[in-house]
N, C-alpha and C positions, 0 to 999 in steps of 0.2 A: 430167609432173612425177613421177609414180610411178616411171617408168623411171629417172630421174636419182637418185631416192632409193635405189632398189635398187642402182644402180651404186656410190653413195656408201657404202652399208652394206657392200658386198662389198670395199670398199677401206679399211675401218676399220683393219685391221692395218698396211697400208702407211702410212697417215697417221700412226698412232701411232709407227711405226718412224722416220718422218721427224722427228716431234716429239722422239723420243728422241735421234736423231742431233744435232739442234740443241742439246739439253741437254748432250751429250758435248762439243760444241765450247765451250759456255759453261763447263762444268766444267774443261776443259783450260786455259782462260784464267784461272780463279779457283781455284787449288788449295787456298787457305786455306778458302774457303767450302765447297768439296767435302769437305775434311777434317772440318769442323765439322758439316755437315748430313748428308752421306751416310756417310762412313767411321766417324764417331763417333756418329752418330745412327741413321740408317736401317739400315745394314748389320748392326751387332751384333744387332738384333732379328731381321732376316731370317735370319742365320746360326744364331741360337739355335733358331728354329722349325724351319727346314729340316733342320739337323743332327740334331735330336732325332727327327724323323720318319724320315729315311733310316737312322738308327742301328738302327731296329727290324728292318730287313731285312739278312740276312747277305750278300746279293749287291749289286752296284752298280746303283743306279737310273739313274745317268748313262749307264753302258754300255748299259743296256736302252733308254734313250731314243734313243741313237745308232743302235742296231740297228733300232728302229722307224722312225726317220727314213730310214735307208737302204732298208729294205724298202718303206716308203711311196713313196719316189722311184722305185724299180724297178717297183712295182705301177702307179703312174701312167703311167710310160713304156710299159709293156706295154699298158695300156688305150688309150693314144694310138695305138700301132702297130696294135692290133686294131680301131681306130676305134670304141671304146666311149666315148671322150672326145674332145671337140673340142680343137683347139690352143688356142683362147681359154680354155676351161675348165682345161686342163692348166697353162698358164702362170699363170693367176690363182691356182689352188691352190698352185702352187710358190712364187710370190712371197709369198703370204699366210703360208705355213708358214715360209719364211725370215724374214719380217718378225717373226713371233711369237717365233722363236728369237732373233733379234737383240734384241728388246725384253726378253725374259726374261734374256738374258745380262747386259745392262748393269744392269738394275734389281736382279737377284739378287746381283751381284758386280762386274761390269765397271767400274762408276763408280770403283772403287778405283784404277783405272789413272791417274786424274787427281788423286789426293790429293797432299799435300805430300811433298816429297823427304825421304829418310831423314835427311839431315844436319840439316834443320830440325826434324823430329819428335823426334829423339833428342838434339838439341843437340850434335852432333859437328862441330867446325869443319872446313870444307873446307880442304885444304892443297895447296900446289903439290907435284907429284910429284917425288921425288928418289931417286936410287939408294941414298943413305945410309939414308933412312927405310925403304925397301923391304927392304934387307938386314937392318936391325935387326929388322923385323917377321918376316922369314923365319927369322932366328936364333932368335927366341922360339918360333916354331912348331916348328922342328926340335928344339929342346931339350924342348919339351912332348911331342912325339911320342916322342922317345927315352925320356923319363922315364916316360910313361904306357903304354908298350908292354906288351901282354899276349900271352903265348904262345898262349893259346886263348881265343877269343871265345865265352864260354859262356852269355851272357844269352839267355833266351827272348824271343820277340816281345812277349808280354804284359808282361814285366818292363821291356823297353825302352820300351814305350809309357807305362808308369807313370812311369818315370824322366824321360822327356822332358816329360811333363805336369807333373811336380813342378818341373822346371827352368823351364818356361814360367810357371808360377804364381809362383815365386820372383822371376822377372825381369820380371813383367808391368808393374810401375811404370816401370822403365827403358825397356822395349820399347814403352811406350805402347799396350798392348793391353787390351781390356776382357775380362779373364779372369773366368769360363770361356768366355763367348760360345758356349754350346751344348756339344756333345760331339763328339769326334773319334775315330770308330771306323775304324781302318785296314781297307781292303778290298783284296783282290788285284785287279789289272787282269784283266779277263775274258780278254783275248787277250794274256796276258803274253809268250808266245813271239814273237808278231808284234811287240810293242813292244820286246822285247829285240833283235830284228833291227835295229830303228831306234835302238838304244842309249838307249831311254827308260826310266828307272828308276822313275818315278812321275809322277802328274799329279793335279791338283785338279779335281773335277767341280763347276762353278759352279751347275748347275741344281738339284742336290739337296744341295749343300754336303758333298761326299764327298771323302775322301782315298783315293787309290789308290796301291798299292805293287806294283812288279813282283816276282813271286814268284821270279824268277831272280837276285835280288840276293844277293851274298855276305853272310854274317852281319855282317861288319865295316862293310858299306856301309849296313846297314839304319837305324841311328840317325840318320845324317846325312840320308838321304832322307826318313825319317819327319818329322824336325824341319823340313826344308825344306817339305814338303807341308803340315804343320800351320801354318806361317807364312802360307801362302796362305789357309787357312781363317780366319785372323785378319785377313784383308784386305790382306795384302802381295802385290802383283801383280808388282813388279819381280823378275826372277830373281836379280839381283845382291843385292838386299835380302833375298830369301828365303834365299840362301846365307849371307849375313851373320848372319841370325837363327839359322840352323841351327848355324853355328859357335859363336855366343855361347851358345846353349842347351846344346849338347853340352859346350863347354869349361867351363861353369860347373856341370856336373852333379856330384852327390855321388859318382858312380860312376866309377872309373878307366877301365873299359872304354868307357864313353860318351865320356869326355874324349879317349881315344885315337882312337876312331872319328871324332870331329869334327875333330881336328887332322890325322889321316891324309888324310881326304877333301879338306880345304882345301889341303893341300900340293900336290895335283895342279895347282891353279890357280897357285900361287906358283912351283912348279918350271917350269911351262910358260913363265911370264914371265921366269924366271931364265936361260933357255937362251941369251939374248943376252949374258950377262955372261961376262967372260973367265975367271973362276974357277968356272964352272958345275960342272965335275967335282969341284972341291974341296967345293962345296956338297953335291953328291950324296954324296960320301964321308963327310961329317959326319953323315949319317944312319946310325943303327945298322944293321947288316946285316939284322937281323930286320925292321926297318921297310922297308928297301929290298925285301926279299922279299915283304912284304905288298903293296907297290905293284906289283911284277911280277905277283903272283897276280891282282890286280884287272884289270890290263891284259890278261893272257893270258885271263882268264875272258870278258871282253867281246869279245875278238878272235875267240873261237870261236863267239860268239852272233851277232855283227853280220853284216848283209848290206849291203854298201856301197851298193847301188842303193836299197834301202829307206831306208837311213839318209839318203842325199842328198835323197830326196823329203820325208822327215820334217823335215829341217833347213830345206829351202826353205819348207815349209808353216809351220813354227814361226817362221821369220824374217819371213815375210809377215804372219803373225798379230800378232807383237809390234810390227812397224813400223806396222801399221794402228791399233794402240792407242797410238801415239805414243811407243813405246820406240825411239828413234832408232837405237840400235846393233843392234837385232834380237837374234839369238841370241848375238851378242858381249856382250850385257848380262850373261850369266852370269859372265863374267870380271871384271866390275866389283867383285866381292867383294874382289879384291886391294886395290883402292883403299880400300874401306870399312874393311877390317881394318887396313891400314897407318895410316890416319887415326886409328882408334880406339886402337891400341896406342901411336901417337905421342902422342896426347892423354893417355893413362894415364901415359906416361913423362915428361910435361911438356915434350915437344918441340914 
């Protein structure tokens, strides 16, 4: 009996992980309940506590955790090959560590993947896609980019952070977020150069509620990326929704440079979808030359940084990760922002 109790105790993390998995399946089937209990109840408290703790440290606690996990795995593997650990002990420790990571991921942030859809939360009617509505939205974005263009993006990072926070605060009611929900201290990605090779501009660390920004971003990219990652801290998991929040927050900023940055970065998604239109070149030509030059600078900048092999591995890993969390489109989910913006602008225009 004592033996069985010992085995059971050693498997507690695995059993809790199985229990958590069962809850994720239930949460996915009941988004309204997940929204009320976790996204609007449990998570805001978790985010407030964790973000205030992690903000004390100037470096990334999430990155530090990942480093420890990798080193721990390598150490266990070396001990196994040196016969300092049995295969049974090795796999038990490995499974238990992975189970704990799995449990923490979902309880600290991941259940937000199963909350209500953006259209339901923000009361934006879903509409049937049409070329006319897409073109109308694109014309609005082009006009906004042309109008708000600035020759020199002069804002400092602290200023950008403050302006983005102000915009989130002003829009908190419409965005259905529990502002302030802790603090959001942007931190550099520890291995920014490696992430730049994979064309990753930023990421949210769920274990310590941290926002990470790639230090190789161009200044005009910073507001959009910062607003995007901040949305994740507010419990927005979908990349399409995070892009939509980033655009809304930037576009409604009191600062012209922030508005320009938001519309410029959104244009990449719209122009990509517009390539199939017969008048695509006319659309491009409707952009002011200065705006087109900024787009070319961003493309050239990332072309010099990216490593296609690393990028492919990162894309595959991210695609698998998103689909595992029931984001059916995987990395294509990022492009869903086009639909959200088109629906939103159509609603505003009464169409």
